C-alpha positions as CSV (number, residue, x, y, z in Angstrom):
1,M,-3.8,-17.3,26.9
2,T,-4.4,-17.6,23.0
3,T,-2.3,-19.7,20.9
4,F,-1.4,-18.8,17.4
5,R,0.2,-21.4,15.3
6,C,2.5,-20.3,12.6
7,T,3.5,-22.2,9.8
8,R,6.8,-20.0,9.8
9,A,7.6,-16.9,11.4
10,W,10.1,-14.2,11.1
11,L,11.9,-14.0,14.7
12,P,14.6,-11.7,15.4
13,G,17.2,-14.2,13.7
14,G,15.0,-14.6,10.4
15,P,12.5,-17.0,9.2
16,S,11.8,-20.0,11.6
17,G,9.9,-23.4,11.1
18,P,6.6,-24.0,12.7
19,V,6.0,-22.1,16.0
20,D,3.5,-21.6,18.5
21,I,3.2,-18.0,19.7
22,V,1.4,-17.6,22.8
23,C,-0.1,-14.4,24.3
24,D,-1.8,-13.3,27.5
25,A,-5.2,-11.6,28.3
26,T,-3.4,-8.3,27.4
27,G,-2.1,-9.2,24.1
28,I,1.7,-9.6,25.4
29,I,3.5,-12.4,24.1
30,T,4.5,-14.7,26.9
31,S,6.3,-17.6,24.9
32,L,7.6,-18.5,21.6
33,D,8.2,-22.4,20.9
34,P,8.4,-25.1,18.5
35,A,5.1,-26.0,17.4
36,D,4.2,-29.2,19.4
37,G,1.1,-30.4,17.6
38,G,-0.9,-29.9,20.3
39,P,-4.5,-27.6,20.3
40,A,-4.1,-24.1,18.9
41,D,-6.6,-21.1,19.0
42,H,-5.6,-19.8,15.7
43,E,-3.5,-21.4,12.7
44,L,-1.6,-18.8,10.5
45,P,-0.5,-19.4,7.1
46,G,2.4,-18.5,5.0
47,L,5.2,-16.5,6.9
48,V,4.1,-14.6,9.9
49,F,5.9,-11.2,10.4
50,P,5.7,-8.7,13.2
51,G,3.2,-6.1,12.8
52,F,4.4,-3.4,10.3
53,A,4.3,0.3,11.0
54,D,3.4,3.6,9.0
55,A,5.8,6.0,10.7
56,H,4.3,8.9,9.0
57,S,0.8,9.4,8.0
58,H,-1.5,12.2,7.2
59,V,-4.9,10.3,7.4
60,F,-7.0,12.9,5.7
61,H,-5.1,13.2,2.6
62,R,-6.4,9.3,1.6
63,A,-9.4,11.6,0.1
64,L,-6.7,12.8,-2.4
65,R,-5.8,9.6,-4.2
66,G,-6.4,9.5,-7.7
67,R,-7.5,13.0,-7.8
68,T,-4.3,15.2,-8.1
69,H,-3.0,14.5,-11.4
70,G,-4.0,17.5,-13.4
71,R,-6.0,17.4,-16.6
72,A,-5.0,15.9,-20.1
73,D,-1.2,16.0,-20.4
74,R,-0.7,18.3,-17.3
75,G,0.4,16.2,-14.1
76,G,1.0,18.9,-11.8
77,T,3.6,19.8,-9.2
78,F,4.2,19.4,-5.7
79,W,2.9,22.7,-5.1
80,T,-0.6,22.1,-7.4
81,W,-1.0,18.9,-5.4
82,R,-0.6,21.2,-2.1
83,E,-3.4,23.3,-3.3
84,A,-5.8,20.3,-3.6
85,M,-4.7,19.3,-0.2
86,Y,-5.7,22.8,0.9
87,R,-9.2,22.5,-0.7
88,L,-9.9,19.3,1.0
89,A,-8.7,20.5,4.4
90,G,-11.0,23.3,4.1
91,R,-13.9,21.1,3.9
92,L,-13.8,18.6,6.5
93,T,-15.6,18.6,9.6
94,P,-15.0,16.4,12.8
95,E,-17.8,14.1,11.6
96,T,-16.1,13.9,8.1
97,F,-12.7,13.8,9.4
98,G,-13.5,11.0,11.9
99,A,-15.0,8.6,9.4
100,L,-12.2,9.0,7.1
101,A,-9.6,8.3,9.4
102,E,-11.5,5.1,10.6
103,A,-11.8,3.8,7.0
104,T,-8.2,4.8,6.3
105,Y,-7.0,3.2,9.4
106,A,-9.2,0.1,8.7
107,E,-7.4,-0.2,5.2
108,L,-4.3,0.1,7.1
109,V,-4.8,-2.9,9.3
110,C,-5.8,-5.0,6.4
111,A,-2.7,-4.4,4.7
112,G,-0.9,-5.6,7.8
113,V,-0.1,-2.2,9.7
114,T,-0.7,-2.2,13.3
115,A,0.7,1.0,14.5
116,V,0.8,4.4,12.8
117,G,2.4,7.8,13.5
118,E,-0.3,10.4,12.6
119,F,1.7,13.6,11.7
120,H,-1.6,15.8,12.7
121,Y,-1.9,19.6,11.7
122,L,-5.4,19.9,11.1
123,H,-6.4,21.6,14.3
124,H,-9.1,24.1,14.1
125,D,-12.5,24.6,12.5
126,A,-12.9,26.1,8.9
127,V,-12.2,29.5,10.0
128,G,-9.5,29.1,12.2
129,R,-11.5,28.8,15.7
130,P,-10.5,26.3,18.1
131,Y,-13.3,23.6,18.9
132,A,-14.6,23.7,22.6
133,E,-12.5,20.6,22.9
134,R,-9.2,22.3,21.7
135,N,-7.8,18.9,20.8
136,L,-11.0,17.4,19.0
137,L,-9.5,16.4,15.8
138,G,-6.4,14.8,17.3
139,L,-8.4,13.1,19.6
140,A,-10.9,12.2,16.9
141,A,-7.8,10.1,15.3
142,V,-7.0,8.3,18.1
143,A,-10.4,7.2,18.6
144,A,-10.6,6.3,14.8
145,G,-7.6,4.2,15.2
146,E,-9.0,2.5,18.3
147,R,-12.0,1.7,16.4
148,A,-10.1,0.1,13.4
149,G,-8.0,-1.5,16.1
150,L,-4.3,-0.2,15.4
151,A,-2.4,2.0,17.8
152,V,-2.0,5.6,16.6
153,T,0.8,7.8,18.0
154,L,-0.8,11.2,17.4
155,L,2.3,13.7,16.7
156,D,0.8,17.2,17.3
157,T,2.3,19.5,14.6
158,A,3.4,23.1,15.1
159,Y,2.3,25.2,12.1
160,L,2.9,28.9,12.8
161,A,3.8,30.3,9.3
162,G,3.1,30.0,5.8
163,G,6.6,30.4,4.7
164,F,9.9,32.3,5.9
165,G,8.5,35.7,7.0
166,V,4.8,34.8,5.5
167,P,1.8,34.7,7.6
168,V,-0.7,31.9,7.4
169,A,-3.2,32.3,5.1
170,G,-6.3,30.3,3.2
171,S,-6.8,27.0,4.7
172,Q,-3.5,27.0,6.7
173,I,-5.7,29.1,9.2
174,R,-6.8,25.7,10.2
175,F,-3.6,24.4,10.9
176,T,-2.0,27.3,13.3
177,D,-2.4,28.0,16.9
178,G,-0.8,31.4,16.3
179,D,2.3,31.3,18.1
180,V,4.4,28.5,19.8
181,D,3.3,29.3,23.3
182,A,-0.4,28.7,22.3
183,W,0.4,25.4,20.5
184,A,2.4,24.2,23.6
185,A,-0.5,24.8,26.0
186,R,-2.9,23.1,23.7
187,V,-0.5,20.2,23.3
188,A,-0.3,20.3,27.1
189,E,-3.9,19.4,27.3
190,L,-3.5,15.9,25.7
191,P,-4.2,13.4,27.9
192,W,-1.1,11.6,29.0
193,T,-3.2,8.2,28.4
194,V,-2.8,9.2,24.7
195,R,0.1,8.3,23.2
196,H,2.0,11.3,21.6
197,G,5.2,13.4,20.5
198,V,5.2,16.3,18.3
199,A,6.2,17.7,15.1
200,I,7.6,20.5,13.4
201,H,5.6,20.9,10.4
202,S,8.7,22.1,8.4
203,V,11.4,25.1,8.7
204,R,9.0,27.1,6.6
205,A,6.1,26.8,8.7
206,V,7.6,27.2,12.3
207,P,10.1,30.4,12.6
208,P,13.7,30.1,13.5
209,G,13.2,31.1,16.8
210,A,10.5,28.5,17.9
211,L,12.2,25.5,17.1
212,S,14.0,25.1,20.1
213,A,10.8,25.5,22.1
214,V,8.7,22.8,20.0
215,A,12.0,20.5,20.7
216,A,11.6,21.2,24.5
217,V,8.0,20.4,24.3
218,A,8.8,16.8,22.7
219,R,10.9,15.9,25.3
220,D,8.0,16.2,28.0
221,T,5.5,13.9,25.8
222,P,5.2,10.2,26.6
223,T,7.2,9.3,23.7
224,G,9.6,12.1,23.3
225,A,9.1,11.9,19.7
226,L,9.9,14.8,17.4
227,H,9.2,14.4,13.7
228,V,9.7,17.2,10.8
229,H,9.4,17.2,7.4
230,L,12.9,17.8,6.1
231,S,14.3,18.9,2.7
232,E,11.4,17.4,0.5
233,Q,11.8,20.1,-2.2
234,P,14.7,21.8,-3.5
235,A,12.6,25.0,-3.1
236,E,12.5,24.6,0.6
237,N,16.2,24.2,0.8
238,E,16.7,27.4,-1.3
239,A,14.2,29.5,0.9
240,C,15.8,28.3,3.9
241,L,19.2,29.1,2.6
242,A,17.9,32.7,1.7
243,A,16.5,33.5,4.9
244,T,18.8,32.0,7.1
245,G,22.0,31.2,5.5
246,R,21.8,27.5,6.6
247,T,20.3,24.4,5.2
248,P,17.1,23.1,6.8
249,T,19.3,20.3,8.5
250,A,21.9,23.0,10.1
251,L,18.8,25.2,11.4
252,L,17.4,22.1,13.0
253,A,20.8,21.3,14.6
254,E,21.6,24.6,15.9
255,A,18.2,24.7,17.5
256,G,18.8,21.6,19.5
257,A,16.2,19.7,17.4
258,L,18.3,16.9,16.4
259,G,18.8,13.7,18.3
260,P,18.0,9.9,18.9
261,H,14.2,10.9,19.3
262,T,14.1,13.0,16.1
263,A,12.3,11.5,12.9
264,P,12.9,13.6,9.9
265,V,10.6,12.9,7.1
266,H,11.8,12.6,3.4
267,A,15.0,14.2,3.8
268,T,15.2,13.7,0.2
269,H,17.6,16.7,-0.9
270,L,20.7,16.8,1.6
271,S,24.1,17.7,1.6
272,G,26.9,15.6,2.7
273,D,27.3,17.7,5.8
274,D,23.5,17.4,6.4
275,I,23.9,13.6,6.1
276,A,26.8,13.8,8.8
277,L,24.6,15.7,11.0
278,L,21.7,13.3,11.0
279,G,23.8,10.5,11.8
280,A,26.0,12.2,14.4
281,A,22.3,12.9,16.3
282,G,21.4,9.1,15.7
283,A,18.3,10.3,14.0
284,T,15.7,7.8,12.3
285,V,14.9,9.2,8.6
286,V,11.3,8.2,7.6
287,I,11.3,7.5,3.8
288,C,7.8,7.4,2.1
289,P,8.9,5.7,-1.3
290,A,5.3,5.9,-2.8
291,T,4.8,9.5,-1.9
292,E,7.9,10.6,-3.0
293,A,7.5,8.7,-6.4
294,D,3.7,10.3,-6.7
295,L,4.9,13.9,-6.1
296,A,8.3,13.7,-8.2
297,D,10.0,14.5,-4.9
298,G,13.1,12.5,-6.0
299,L,15.0,9.8,-4.3
300,P,16.7,10.1,-1.1
301,A,20.4,9.2,-0.4
302,A,19.0,6.1,1.8
303,G,22.1,4.3,1.3
304,A,24.5,7.1,2.2
305,L,22.0,7.8,5.2
306,R,22.3,4.2,6.5
307,D,26.1,4.3,6.3
308,A,26.3,7.7,8.1
309,G,24.4,6.1,11.3
310,V,21.0,6.9,10.5
311,R,18.2,4.7,11.3
312,L,15.4,4.2,8.2
313,A,11.6,3.7,9.0
314,L,9.0,4.2,6.3
315,G,5.7,6.1,6.0
316,G,2.6,6.2,4.0
317,D,2.5,9.7,4.3
318,Q,-0.7,10.8,1.8
319,H,-1.7,7.2,1.5
320,V,-1.3,7.2,-2.2
321,L,-0.6,3.5,-2.2
322,T,-1.4,1.4,0.7
323,D,1.2,-1.3,0.8
324,P,3.8,-1.8,3.8
325,L,5.6,-4.6,1.8
326,G,6.0,-2.6,-1.2
327,A,7.1,0.6,0.7
328,A,10.3,-1.6,2.2
329,R,10.8,-3.1,-1.4
330,G,10.7,0.7,-2.6
331,L,13.6,1.5,-0.3
332,E,16.0,-0.8,-2.1
333,W,14.1,-0.3,-5.5
334,G,15.1,3.7,-5.3
335,E,18.6,2.8,-4.5
336,R,19.0,0.6,-7.4
337,L,17.5,3.6,-9.7
338,A,19.6,6.0,-8.1
339,T,22.8,3.9,-8.0
340,G,22.7,1.3,-10.8
341,R,23.6,-1.4,-7.9
342,R,21.6,-3.9,-6.4
343,G,21.5,-4.9,-2.8
344,T,22.1,-2.0,-1.0
345,F,19.7,-3.0,1.5
346,S,19.3,-6.8,2.3
347,P,15.6,-8.2,2.6
348,A,16.1,-8.6,6.5
349,Q,17.2,-4.9,6.5
350,L,14.0,-3.9,4.4
351,V,12.1,-6.2,7.0
352,E,13.6,-4.1,10.1
353,A,12.8,-0.9,8.6
354,A,9.2,-1.7,8.1
355,T,8.8,-3.2,11.7
356,V,11.4,-2.2,14.4
357,A,12.8,0.9,13.3
358,G,9.1,2.3,12.3
359,H,7.7,1.5,15.6
360,R,10.7,2.8,17.5
361,A,10.3,6.0,15.7
362,I,6.7,6.6,16.9
363,G,7.4,5.3,20.6
364,S,5.8,2.0,20.0
365,P,6.9,-1.3,21.4
366,A,5.7,-3.5,18.7
367,G,7.8,-4.4,15.7
368,R,9.2,-7.6,16.8
369,L,8.2,-11.4,17.8
370,A,9.7,-11.6,21.2
371,V,8.6,-12.5,24.6
372,G,7.2,-9.4,26.3
373,A,6.4,-7.6,23.1
374,P,2.9,-7.2,21.8
375,A,1.3,-10.0,19.7
376,D,1.1,-8.0,16.6
377,L,1.2,-10.5,14.0
378,V,1.0,-10.3,10.0
379,A,0.5,-13.6,8.2
380,V,1.5,-13.4,4.7
381,R,0.7,-16.0,2.2
382,T,3.7,-17.7,0.3
383,D,1.3,-19.7,-2.1
384,S,-0.2,-16.8,-4.2
385,V,0.7,-15.8,-7.9
386,R,3.1,-13.1,-6.4
387,T,4.7,-15.4,-3.8
388,A,4.8,-18.9,-5.1
389,G,8.4,-20.2,-5.1
390,A,9.7,-17.1,-3.2
391,D,12.5,-18.0,-0.7
392,P,11.2,-17.0,2.8
393,E,14.1,-15.0,3.4
394,Q,13.2,-12.8,0.4
395,L,9.4,-12.6,0.6
396,I,9.5,-9.0,1.2
397,M,10.8,-8.6,-2.6
398,A,7.3,-10.4,-3.9
399,A,4.6,-10.1,-1.7
400,T,2.3,-7.1,-1.6
401,A,-0.6,-6.0,0.7
402,A,-3.1,-8.1,-1.4
403,D,-1.1,-11.3,0.2
404,V,-1.9,-10.4,3.8
405,A,-3.9,-13.4,5.1
406,V,-4.4,-12.6,8.8
407,V,-3.7,-9.4,10.8
408,V,-3.4,-9.8,14.7
409,V,-3.0,-6.8,16.9
410,A,-2.4,-7.2,20.6
411,G,-3.7,-10.6,20.4
412,R,-7.0,-10.0,18.7
413,V,-7.8,-11.2,15.1
414,Q,-8.4,-7.8,13.1
415,A,-8.6,-8.8,9.4
416,I,-8.8,-11.7,7.3
417,D,-7.9,-11.9,3.7
418,G,-8.5,-8.1,3.1
419,V,-11.7,-7.8,5.2
420,H,-11.8,-6.1,8.6
421,T,-13.4,-8.4,11.3
422,R,-15.5,-6.0,12.5
423,L,-15.8,-3.1,10.2
424,G,-15.9,-5.1,7.0
425,D,-14.9,-4.2,3.8
426,P,-12.4,-1.1,4.0
427,G,-13.3,-0.2,0.2
428,R,-17.1,0.1,1.2
429,M,-15.9,2.3,4.2
430,L,-13.7,4.4,2.0
431,V,-16.3,5.1,-0.9
432,A,-18.7,6.7,1.6
433,A,-16.1,8.2,3.6
434,V,-14.0,10.1,0.4
435,E,-17.4,11.0,-0.9
436,R,-18.6,12.7,2.4
437,A,-15.3,14.4,2.6
438,W,-15.5,16.4,-0.6
439,T,-19.3,17.5,-0.2
């Protein structure tokens, strides 16, 4: 047994007083009781949150940070950003991909992320040939997560077209299996011991006739999770309407691809009918505030989605900024910018989006401090220049990843003050990994 003495902890009812969290050798919480002053194995400062979840990650995109903003006064667009992403995708090898994934996941752990949903579509070699191990890169991401000490849910992504009626081209050939049956056959080779679900890259990249087949594969995975980029750009909606006469959301609904295990990502440009469909399905929308701001996607109607019955989770997407606390705050700030009103989401609701909802969306059992849950603990300092004086119930409105003092995953201390306990400084790792990724 291992005892973690918490100065305060975010329990299901909110912040507590001093509490001892005890876990067994498998990293599962066995008791939570008021601290009794006896011996403890670890003392955690500040306020201890459940581990945060990044429900939408493209791990190799981390090498794009600070490199996609055009020259002089030209900031570029989503589409020019995509061309830079394609150039990067075309260069990666299994070795450089694995090193970049390990460094990026180490950065996530040090920021308090204990589980990630890896929306994975880099499947084959640079000329589109399958590796001898057909899931080599997906399994490399899972292995990198194990080395970094966080749980990866591999969301194996179907990517079969370059647009409506458009074949894949260029670097996209690394993403495609050719047709939905070949994709499904490769997914079926993933070991059941690897926590995984599947994803539709977008309605642009999976022909309408194949959507229901992808949804059927999702139901036969360990998590049942089905993720999909949805209505991130107005051009996507326009192309879908022109090709099918339906919005992307309506197309998914018609294909039977909406349900409680569906997690649309971004969902930025939705109609009222789209929002109603997602609410009726009990879907979880994964909002990625840093990416949506960076790519000028726009502000999703988060409050309207919540009011319609949609659960909301958070993702880091391209890892333009690694700060799960900031992402949670961005959910509320986006609503303030869009509506001119404060308080659409309470601090407690933001914590839920960063923890419980995100873990649920990727089939992770973590995200709460309770008996039977994994001992994923994130101690956030309450005495920094950012957090000093903050009401514990509102700490998420002030703290950043820089305030994360200790990160525990499944009962094991993985990071202290921004340094990984086994891998060291993630910044050093990233310098080397990003350089290798581009050479």
